[in-house]
All heavy atoms as an XYZ file, in Angstrom:
681
protein
N      19.671     -7.857    -57.888
C      19.136     -7.157    -56.774
C      19.727     -7.734    -55.502
O      19.667     -8.983    -55.279
C      17.624     -7.258    -56.772
C      16.958     -6.557    -55.656
S      15.144     -6.620    -55.845
C      14.916     -4.944    -56.244
N      20.311     -6.917    -54.619
C      20.907     -7.476    -53.365
C      19.824     -7.932    -52.381
O      18.726     -7.400    -52.387
C      21.697     -6.302    -52.788
C      21.011     -5.090    -53.365
C      20.487     -5.493    -54.695
N      20.162     -8.916    -51.620
C      19.137     -9.422    -50.591
C      18.898     -8.332    -49.570
O      19.777     -7.569    -49.168
C      19.771    -10.650    -49.998
C      21.241    -10.440    -50.219
C      21.368     -9.663    -51.474
N      17.631     -8.272    -49.123
C      17.329     -7.259    -48.115
C      17.909     -7.709    -46.756
O      17.896     -8.883    -46.437
C      15.801     -7.119    -48.034
O      15.220     -8.338    -47.607
N      18.371     -6.743    -45.993
C      18.957     -7.085    -44.653
C      17.849     -7.556    -43.712
O      16.673     -7.184    -43.822
C      19.535     -5.779    -44.207
C      18.788     -4.724    -44.917
C      18.399     -5.304    -46.247
N      18.301     -8.390    -42.774
C      17.301     -8.883    -41.780
C      16.896     -7.758    -40.822
O      17.722     -7.075    -40.285
C      17.988    -10.012    -40.972
C      17.123    -10.485    -39.837
C      15.956    -11.250    -40.083
C      17.441    -10.143    -38.489
C      15.158    -11.697    -39.057
C      16.619    -10.582    -37.460
C      15.479    -11.364    -37.719
N      15.651     -7.581    -40.708
C      15.068     -6.558    -39.807
C      14.358     -7.306    -38.676
O      13.380     -8.018    -38.930
C      14.109     -5.647    -40.542
C      13.509     -4.608    -39.567
C      14.768     -4.936    -41.732
N      14.815     -7.212    -37.462
C      14.178     -7.880    -36.361
C      12.780     -7.307    -36.110
O      12.580     -6.124    -36.322
C      15.105     -7.694    -35.157
C      15.876     -6.479    -35.467
C      15.950     -6.430    -36.968
N      11.882     -8.149    -35.635
C      10.558     -7.584    -35.333
C      10.612     -6.619    -34.150
O      11.482     -6.717    -33.305
C       9.737     -8.842    -34.917
C      10.725     -9.854    -34.565
C      12.003     -9.538    -35.333
N       9.717     -5.640    -34.132
C       9.762     -4.679    -33.019
C       9.435     -5.344    -31.677
O       8.745     -6.383    -31.656
C       8.660     -3.682    -33.418
C       7.749     -4.395    -34.309
C       8.625     -5.438    -35.057
N       9.974     -4.770    -30.638
C       9.711     -5.285    -29.316
C       8.240     -5.124    -28.960
O       7.594     -4.152    -29.370
C      10.565     -4.597    -28.299
C      11.997     -5.019    -28.306
C      13.018     -4.105    -28.519
C      12.373     -6.361    -28.086
C      14.359     -4.498    -28.571
C      13.649     -6.738    -28.101
C      14.690     -5.824    -28.385
O      15.965     -6.242    -28.369
N       7.745     -6.051    -28.114
C       6.328     -6.021    -27.688
C       6.319     -5.543    -26.225
O       6.277     -6.388    -25.313
C       5.715     -7.362    -27.819
C       5.647     -7.814    -29.320
C       5.149     -9.188    -29.442
N       3.794     -9.349    -28.912
C       3.253    -10.496    -28.684
N       3.877    -11.621    -28.913
N       1.987    -10.540    -28.218
N       6.370     -4.236    -26.014
C       6.504     -3.688    -24.693
C       5.179     -3.204    -24.091
O       5.137     -2.632    -23.007
C       7.464     -2.479    -24.692
C       8.862     -2.865    -24.967
O       9.275     -3.946    -24.626
N       9.578     -1.988    -25.628
N       4.093     -3.471    -24.711
C       2.762     -2.972    -24.256
C       2.386     -3.518    -22.922
O       1.830     -2.766    -22.103
N       2.623     -4.762    -22.637
C       2.194     -5.347    -21.396
C       3.014     -4.768    -20.186
O       2.407     -4.475    -19.115
C       2.336     -6.904    -21.423
C       1.934     -7.499    -20.103
C       1.530     -7.464    -22.552
N       4.278     -4.572    -20.393
C       5.086     -3.947    -19.343
C       4.694     -2.529    -19.025
O       4.660     -2.070    -17.896
N       4.391     -1.791    -20.127
C       3.944     -0.429    -19.925
C       2.534     -0.378    -19.241
O       2.271      0.469    -18.425
C       3.861      0.312    -21.260
C       5.249      0.471    -21.868
O       6.231      0.439    -21.129
O       5.318      0.658    -23.111
N       1.696     -1.307    -19.612
C       0.346     -1.429    -18.952
C       0.540     -1.747    -17.469
O      -0.199     -1.170    -16.608
C      -0.491     -2.503    -19.611
O      -0.589     -2.211    -20.984
C      -1.806     -2.609    -18.952
N       1.491     -2.564    -17.142
C       1.767     -2.887    -15.707
C       2.221     -1.663    -14.975
O       1.777     -1.433    -13.815
C       2.824     -3.973    -15.634
N       3.024     -0.836    -15.584
C       3.495      0.346    -14.945
C       2.361      1.368    -14.665
O       2.243      1.896    -13.599
C       4.619      1.011    -15.752
C       5.250      2.296    -15.144
C       5.897      1.995    -13.846
C       6.208      2.916    -16.183
N       1.552      1.566    -15.662
C       0.427      2.537    -15.503
C      -0.550      1.987    -14.487
O      -1.006      2.754    -13.621
C      -0.243      2.755    -16.882
C      -1.527      3.538    -16.712
C       0.694      3.464    -17.827
N      -0.898      0.732    -14.530
C      -1.899      0.167    -13.570
C      -1.259      0.161    -12.180
O      -1.959      0.397    -11.224
C      -2.264     -1.264    -13.991
N       0.053     -0.081    -12.052
C       0.669     -0.078    -10.727
C       0.705      1.351    -10.157
O       0.455      1.508     -8.937
N       0.910      2.373    -10.982
C       0.891      3.733    -10.464
C      -0.545      4.066    -10.029
O      -0.726      4.703     -8.938
C       1.388      4.714    -11.523
C       2.889      4.516    -11.742
C       1.064      6.160    -11.147
C       3.411      5.266    -12.960
N      -1.528      3.691    -10.826
C      -2.923      3.949    -10.428
C      -3.249      3.202     -9.098
O      -3.875      3.770     -8.231
C      -3.929      3.526    -11.575
C      -3.722      4.472    -12.732
C      -5.314      3.515    -11.055
C      -4.435      4.035    -13.985
N      -2.841      1.986     -8.998
C      -3.122      1.191     -7.762
C      -2.439      1.837     -6.556
O      -3.036      1.950     -5.488
C      -2.653     -0.214     -7.959
N      -1.165      2.230     -6.726
C      -0.452      2.791     -5.585
C      -1.027      4.142     -5.116
O      -1.132      4.386     -3.919
C       1.007      2.905     -5.909
N      -1.430      4.959     -6.064
C      -2.028      6.261     -5.714
C      -3.407      6.149     -5.127
O      -3.778      6.737     -4.120
C      -1.974      7.200     -6.948
C      -2.768      8.462     -6.666
C      -0.568      7.515     -7.328
N      -4.229      5.289     -5.782
C      -5.621      5.154     -5.342
C      -5.752      4.367     -4.055
O      -6.826      4.374     -3.417
C      -6.478      4.558     -6.424
O      -6.099      3.237     -6.665
N      -4.721      3.704     -3.610
C      -4.793      2.952     -2.353
C      -5.040      3.869     -1.176
O      -5.524      3.447     -0.131
C      -3.560      2.112     -2.140
N      -4.663      5.154     -1.323
C      -4.735      6.067     -0.196
C      -6.031      6.945     -0.287
O      -6.179      7.885      0.493
C      -3.511      6.939     -0.106
C      -2.278      6.110      0.130
C      -1.377      5.797     -0.881
C      -1.990      5.693      1.442
C      -0.277      5.002     -0.618
C      -0.906      4.926      1.719
C       0.011      4.616      0.675
N      -6.878      6.690     -1.280
C      -8.143      7.398     -1.370
C      -9.145      6.794     -0.430
O      -9.252      5.560     -0.346
C      -8.677      7.390     -2.810
C      -7.823      8.065     -3.859
C      -8.457      7.860     -5.231
C      -7.659      9.546     -3.537
N      -9.888      7.608      0.294
C     -10.753      7.059      1.359
C     -11.847      6.076      0.908
O     -11.821      4.927      1.275
C     -11.394      8.313      1.999
C     -10.544      9.459      1.550
C      -9.924      9.047      0.276
N     -12.800      6.473      0.146
C     -13.949      5.627     -0.110
C     -13.841      4.815     -1.382
O     -14.065      3.609     -1.356
C     -15.246      6.477     -0.145
C     -15.441      7.138      1.246
C     -16.473      5.698     -0.558
C     -16.512      8.191      1.294
N     -13.464      5.423     -2.464
C     -13.412      4.746     -3.749
C     -12.075      4.032     -3.967
O     -11.883      3.400     -4.991
C     -13.707      5.682     -4.930
C     -15.086      6.201     -4.808
C     -12.704      6.794     -4.960
N     -11.162      4.225     -3.060
C      -9.834      3.618     -3.244
C      -9.810      2.124     -3.397
O      -9.103      1.606     -4.254
N     -10.616      1.410     -2.600
C     -10.677     -0.007     -2.734
C     -11.224     -0.504     -4.061
O     -10.735     -1.466     -4.649
C     -11.501     -0.635     -1.600
C     -10.932     -0.349     -0.222
O      -9.756      0.104     -0.158
O     -11.653     -0.490      0.761
N     -12.213      0.244     -4.549
C     -12.817     -0.159     -5.827
C     -11.874      0.026     -7.002
O     -12.065     -0.610     -8.022
C     -14.137      0.655     -6.002
C     -15.179      0.449     -4.967
C     -16.341      1.433     -5.213
C     -15.627     -0.954     -4.902
N     -10.927      0.964     -6.850
C      -9.974      1.192     -7.931
C      -8.730      0.387     -7.738
O      -8.162     -0.182     -8.689
C      -9.686      2.736     -8.009
C     -10.905      3.507     -8.364
C      -8.545      2.956     -9.067
C     -10.732      5.028     -8.222
N      -8.281      0.286     -6.510
C      -6.950     -0.302     -6.242
C      -6.957     -1.835     -6.468
O      -5.994     -2.311     -7.014
C      -6.548     -0.047     -4.769
O      -6.500      1.359     -4.578
C      -5.181     -0.660     -4.442
N      -7.982     -2.530     -6.109
C      -7.960     -3.980     -6.227
C      -7.866     -4.452     -7.681
O      -6.978     -5.190     -8.053
C      -9.128     -4.631     -5.478
C      -8.959     -4.386     -3.960
C      -9.241     -6.093     -5.784
C     -10.102     -4.798     -3.150
N      -8.770     -3.913     -8.607
C      -8.594     -4.327    -10.005
C      -7.278     -3.872    -10.635
O      -6.610     -4.585    -11.358
C      -9.768     -3.709    -10.693
C     -10.745     -3.316     -9.656
C      -9.976     -3.144     -8.420
N      -6.916     -2.578    -10.344
C      -5.687     -2.044    -10.874
C      -4.454     -2.801    -10.394
O      -3.536     -3.048    -11.152
C      -5.564     -0.528    -10.592
N      -4.481     -3.125     -9.123
C      -3.339     -3.893     -8.560
C      -3.182     -5.265     -9.146
O      -2.097     -5.754     -9.469
N      -4.386     -5.942     -9.344
C      -4.324     -7.301     -9.966
C      -3.848     -7.197    -11.439
O      -3.067     -8.047    -11.864
C      -5.666     -7.936     -9.893
C      -6.166     -8.315     -8.468
C      -7.598     -8.848     -8.500
C      -5.225     -9.335     -7.885
N      -4.325     -6.185    -12.179
C      -3.854     -6.000    -13.523
C      -2.381     -5.715    -13.573
O      -1.683     -6.276    -14.475
C      -4.679     -4.870    -14.181
C      -6.112     -5.307    -14.425
C      -4.067     -4.433    -15.497
C      -7.057     -4.214    -14.886
N      -1.892     -4.898    -12.637
C      -0.489     -4.583    -12.617
C       0.362     -5.822    -12.355
O       1.423     -6.011    -12.988
C      -0.194     -3.514    -11.564
N      -0.041     -6.634    -11.419
C       0.712     -7.840    -11.060
C       0.714     -8.821    -12.239
O       1.796     -9.313    -12.617
C       0.190     -8.490     -9.776
C       0.825     -9.825     -9.540
C       0.415     -7.583     -8.568
N      -0.411     -9.078    -12.862
C      -0.505    -10.036    -13.953
C       0.284     -9.550    -15.184
O       1.023    -10.238    -15.755
C      -1.962    -10.331    -14.274
C      -2.120    -11.140    -15.566
C      -2.655    -11.084    -13.117
N       0.048     -8.251    -15.495
C       0.773     -7.706    -16.714
C       2.273     -7.628    -16.451
O       3.056     -7.840    -17.357
C       0.216     -6.353    -17.062
S      -1.449     -6.422    -17.791
N       2.661     -7.329    -15.159
C       4.047     -7.285    -14.888
C       4.702     -8.649    -15.020
O       5.829     -8.794    -15.533
N       3.990     -9.639    -14.598
C       4.552    -11.010    -14.719
C       4.624    -11.429    -16.177
O       5.676    -11.945    -16.595
C       3.592    -11.954    -13.979
C       4.085    -13.355    -13.849
C       5.106    -13.956    -14.568
C       3.607    -14.340    -12.929
N       5.235    -15.224    -14.150
C       4.346    -15.493    -13.152
C       2.610    -14.343    -11.989
C       4.096    -16.662    -12.439
C       2.422    -15.499    -11.309
C       3.149    -16.648    -11.515
N       3.640    -11.116    -16.963
C       3.717    -11.461    -18.372
C       4.793    -10.669    -19.066
O       5.555    -11.145    -19.919
C       2.312    -11.175    -19.078
C       1.257    -12.165    -18.559
C       2.421    -11.245    -20.583
C      -0.135    -11.763    -18.949
N       4.947     -9.377    -18.648
C       6.013     -8.578    -19.229
C       7.417     -9.094    -18.903
O       8.334     -9.088    -19.751
N       7.598     -9.596    -17.682
C       8.895    -10.191    -17.306
C       9.200    -11.452    -18.085
O      10.309    -11.750    -18.452
C       8.926    -10.441    -15.807
C       9.006     -9.215    -14.940
C       8.885     -9.551    -13.472
C      10.278     -8.405    -15.199
N       8.126    -12.246    -18.357
C       8.330    -13.433    -19.139
C       8.708    -13.059    -20.605
O       9.578    -13.697    -21.201
C       7.028    -14.329    -19.139
C       7.105    -15.414    -20.164
C       6.819    -14.894    -17.749
N       8.098    -12.038    -21.110
C       8.448    -11.593    -22.465
C       9.869    -11.076    -22.512
O      10.566    -11.279    -23.519
C       7.449    -10.516    -22.920
C       6.127    -11.033    -23.320
C       5.270     -9.920    -23.920
N       3.982    -10.438    -24.329
C       3.029     -9.694    -24.868
N       3.240     -8.422    -25.087
N       1.884    -10.241    -25.214
N      10.325    -10.433    -21.489
C      11.743     -9.922    -21.437
C      12.678    -11.161    -21.382
O      13.661    -11.157    -22.145
C      11.961     -9.042    -20.182
C      13.423     -8.771    -20.031
C      11.208     -7.689    -20.407
N      12.353    -12.163    -20.609
C      13.213    -13.347    -20.562
C      13.247    -14.089    -21.937
O      14.260    -14.620    -22.281
C      12.668    -14.330    -19.487
C      12.988    -13.853    -18.068
C      12.423    -14.825    -17.045
O      11.930    -15.880    -17.431
O      12.472    -14.476    -15.842
N      12.144    -14.026    -22.665
C      12.101    -14.707    -23.957
C      12.722    -13.839    -25.048
O      12.812    -14.293    -26.198
C      10.699    -15.053    -24.320
C      10.122    -16.129    -23.431
O      10.858    -16.914    -22.831
N       8.798    -16.217    -23.344
N      13.114    -12.611    -24.800
C      13.716    -11.727    -25.759
C      12.693    -11.050    -26.683
O      13.098    -10.482    -27.680
N      11.424    -11.048    -26.290
C      10.360    -10.433    -27.093
C      10.213     -8.947    -26.722
O       9.752     -8.181    -27.512
C       9.078    -11.238    -26.952
C       7.970    -10.601    -27.783
C       9.274    -12.647    -27.336
N      10.547     -8.612    -25.479
C      10.427     -7.245    -24.978
C      11.701     -6.836    -24.388
O      12.596     -7.637    -24.067
C       9.277     -7.153    -23.956
N      11.849     -5.507    -24.126
C      13.075     -4.996    -23.513
C      12.802     -4.020    -22.396
O      13.741     -3.270    -21.978
C      13.959     -4.322    -24.568
C      13.367     -3.049    -25.155
O      12.170     -2.861    -24.962
O      14.102     -2.318    -25.774
N      11.624     -4.034    -21.815
C      11.336     -3.088    -20.757
C      11.177     -3.786    -19.441
O      10.117     -3.752    -18.737
C      10.075     -2.278    -21.070
C       8.846     -3.132    -21.313
O       8.899     -4.358    -21.422
N       7.695     -2.499    -21.294
N      12.245     -4.402    -18.963
C      12.289     -5.136    -17.698
C      11.922     -4.195    -16.549
O      11.192     -4.559    -15.648
C      13.645     -5.737    -17.509
C      13.788     -6.463    -16.243
N      14.300     -5.860    -15.116
C      13.577     -7.732    -15.878
C      14.307     -6.685    -14.104
N      13.879     -7.891    -14.553
N      12.445     -3.016    -16.603
C      12.243     -2.052    -15.490
C      10.786     -1.698    -15.366
O      10.242     -1.656    -14.218
C      13.094     -0.829    -15.703
C      13.025      0.151    -14.582
C      13.935      1.370    -14.823
N      15.262      0.948    -15.046
C      16.141      1.629    -15.814
N      15.802      2.704    -16.372
N      17.359      1.166    -15.974
N      10.103     -1.379    -16.419
C       8.699     -1.021    -16.362
C       7.831     -2.136    -15.837
O       6.954     -1.902    -15.004
C       8.172     -0.590    -17.767
C       8.758      0.702    -18.217
O       9.494      1.368    -17.543
N       8.426      1.069    -19.475
N       8.090     -3.324    -16.303
C       7.274     -4.497    -15.860
C       7.517     -4.774    -14.368
O       6.574     -5.007    -13.610
C       7.626     -5.734    -16.655
N       8.758     -4.656    -13.911
C       9.065     -4.926    -12.518
C       8.452     -3.877    -11.584
O       7.868     -4.147    -10.570
C      10.605     -5.013    -12.302
C      10.993     -5.324    -10.892
S      10.384     -6.953    -10.318
C      11.522     -8.005    -11.166
N       8.675     -2.595    -11.924
C       8.121     -1.501    -11.119
C       6.617     -1.584    -11.087
O       5.983     -1.361     -9.991
C       8.628     -0.154    -11.619
C      10.128     -0.013    -11.381
C       7.889      1.008    -10.962
C      10.721      1.206    -12.016
N       5.946     -1.832    -12.197
C       4.537     -1.967    -12.226
C       4.003     -3.080    -11.310
O       3.083     -2.888    -10.574
N       4.636     -4.228    -11.368
C       4.241     -5.328    -10.520
C       4.471     -5.026     -9.030
O       3.590     -5.318     -8.187
C       5.009     -6.611    -10.873
N       5.581     -4.375     -8.695
C       5.863     -4.022     -7.290
C       4.848     -2.973     -6.802
O       4.347     -3.076     -5.663
C       7.299     -3.537     -7.155
C       7.523     -2.940     -5.796
C       8.238     -4.741     -7.389
N       4.537     -2.006     -7.634
C       3.546     -0.989     -7.224
C       2.180     -1.608     -7.066
O       1.420     -1.228     -6.168
C       3.521      0.137     -8.243
C       4.691      1.163     -8.208
C       4.550      2.116     -9.353
C       4.770      1.855     -6.869
N       1.820     -2.538     -7.911
C       0.546     -3.235     -7.766
C       0.438     -4.001     -6.477
O      -0.552     -3.997     -5.770
N       1.551     -4.705     -6.153
C       1.585     -5.465     -4.860
C       1.550     -4.507     -3.704
O       0.815     -4.800     -2.735
C       2.842     -6.335     -4.802
C       2.732     -7.488     -5.827
C       3.105     -6.878     -3.421
C       4.041     -8.236     -6.030
N       2.216     -3.386     -3.784
C       2.194     -2.401     -2.691
C       0.816     -1.821     -2.463
O       0.346     -1.707     -1.348
C       3.218     -1.324     -2.975
N       0.159     -1.521     -3.560
C      -1.225     -0.997     -3.463
C      -2.172     -2.017     -2.856
O      -3.001     -1.677     -1.988
N      -2.028     -3.277     -3.276
C      -2.902     -4.311     -2.704
C      -2.581     -4.534     -1.212
O      -3.481     -4.743     -0.389
C      -2.705     -5.624     -3.453
C      -3.298     -5.621     -4.910
C      -2.879     -6.896     -5.630
C      -4.789     -5.487     -4.868
N      -1.321     -4.428     -0.832
C      -0.924     -4.571      0.543
C      -1.495     -3.465      1.397
O      -1.963     -3.707      2.547
C       0.593     -4.628      0.657
C       1.102     -4.908      2.055
C       0.874     -6.143      2.594
C       1.747     -3.913      2.772
C       1.354     -6.375      3.899
C       2.231     -4.187      4.052
C       1.974     -5.396      4.634
N      -1.454     -2.219      0.887
C      -2.067     -1.110      1.687
C      -3.569     -1.322      1.848
O      -4.108     -1.114      2.920
C      -1.775      0.272      0.957
C      -2.583      1.345      1.536
C      -0.271      0.600      1.051
N      -4.285     -1.763      0.828
C      -5.682     -2.010      0.947
C      -5.952     -3.119      1.971
O      -6.866     -3.065      2.803
C      -6.301     -2.380     -0.400
C      -7.714     -2.951     -0.262
C      -6.310     -1.127     -1.305
N      -5.116     -4.170      1.968
C      -5.227     -5.240      2.943
C      -4.983     -4.709      4.323
O      -5.775     -5.072      5.265
C      -4.227     -6.336      2.568
C      -4.188     -7.436      3.659
C      -5.223     -8.397      3.710
C      -3.152     -7.522      4.527
C      -5.236     -9.392      4.695
C      -3.100     -8.531      5.441
C      -4.107     -9.455      5.554
N      -3.984     -3.897      4.544
C      -3.744     -3.373      5.898
C      -4.885     -2.504      6.369
O      -5.298     -2.595      7.550
C      -2.485     -2.565      5.888
C      -1.148     -3.342      5.835
C       0.022     -2.384      5.840
C      -1.046     -4.345      6.965
N      -5.438     -1.696      5.506
C      -6.570     -0.829      5.877
C      -7.781     -1.746      6.235
O      -8.536     -1.433      7.172
C      -6.906      0.162      4.763
C      -8.241      0.874      5.039
C      -5.765      1.170      4.656
N      -7.986     -2.759      5.437
C      -9.137     -3.658      5.703
C      -8.977     -4.354      7.069
O      -9.907     -4.406      7.839
C      -9.235     -4.706      4.595
C     -10.350     -5.669      4.806
C     -11.633     -5.342      4.517
C     -10.080     -6.929      5.313
C     -12.693     -6.244      4.700
C     -11.103     -7.897      5.501
C     -12.395     -7.497      5.245
N      -7.755     -4.823      7.356
C      -7.558     -5.475      8.643
C      -7.692     -4.474      9.793
O      -8.273     -4.801     10.835
C      -6.140     -6.136      8.641
C      -5.753     -6.585     10.018
C      -6.125     -7.321      7.674
N      -7.207     -3.285      9.610
C      -7.302     -2.297     10.692
C      -8.739     -1.850     10.969
O      -9.102     -1.568     12.107
C      -6.414     -1.040     10.353
N      -9.538     -1.780      9.924
C     -10.903     -1.275     10.130
C     -11.900     -2.373     10.455
O     -12.960     -2.116     10.967
C     -11.435     -0.537      8.898
O     -11.313     -1.393      7.733
C     -10.578      0.758      8.635
N     -11.571     -3.607     10.155
C     -12.500     -4.725     10.425
C     -12.021     -5.687     11.513
O     -12.520     -6.757     11.624
C     -12.748     -5.550      9.119
C     -13.546     -4.777      8.147
N     -12.950     -3.870      7.305
C     -14.841     -4.777      7.842
C     -13.886     -3.344      6.493
N     -15.049     -3.892      6.812
N     -11.074     -5.291     12.278
C     -10.572     -6.153     13.377
C     -11.543     -6.022     14.576
O     -12.186     -4.992     14.753
C      -9.184     -5.752     13.803
O      -9.183     -4.435     14.282
N     -11.668     -7.087     15.369
C     -12.602     -7.057     16.461
C     -12.137     -5.982     17.475
O     -10.942     -5.953     17.887
C     -12.566     -8.428     17.064
C     -11.398     -9.083     16.484
C     -11.039     -8.326     15.235
N     -13.037     -5.120     17.884
C     -12.685     -4.067     18.822
C     -12.858     -4.444     20.236
O     -13.329     -5.524     20.610
N     -12.442     -3.554     21.122
C     -12.542     -3.791     22.562
C     -13.897     -3.513     23.092
O     -14.526     -2.610     22.810
C     -11.524     -2.937     23.287
C     -10.093     -3.256     22.929
C      -9.629     -4.647     23.403
O     -10.132     -5.119     24.406
N      -8.683     -5.208     22.723
């Protein structure tokens, strides 16, 4: 019986894909008036953390979705930045 060929394990792309989905949710919900903050802050944090983990997995050769992890992290940061700007604009001391 011939030896079976080496089959590499499948890539683990779930974290990068999660970062992309959470980043899209964070970026879109950042512009919603009342519930935007309640959705954007957790989704943005999830996107940044999962994006970072996804990029580490890509560097280690365990995943191959560098683009999804990076875009998700950037969208999460952008959503959090928009929420921060809105917070500063609405809570700044007035004249």
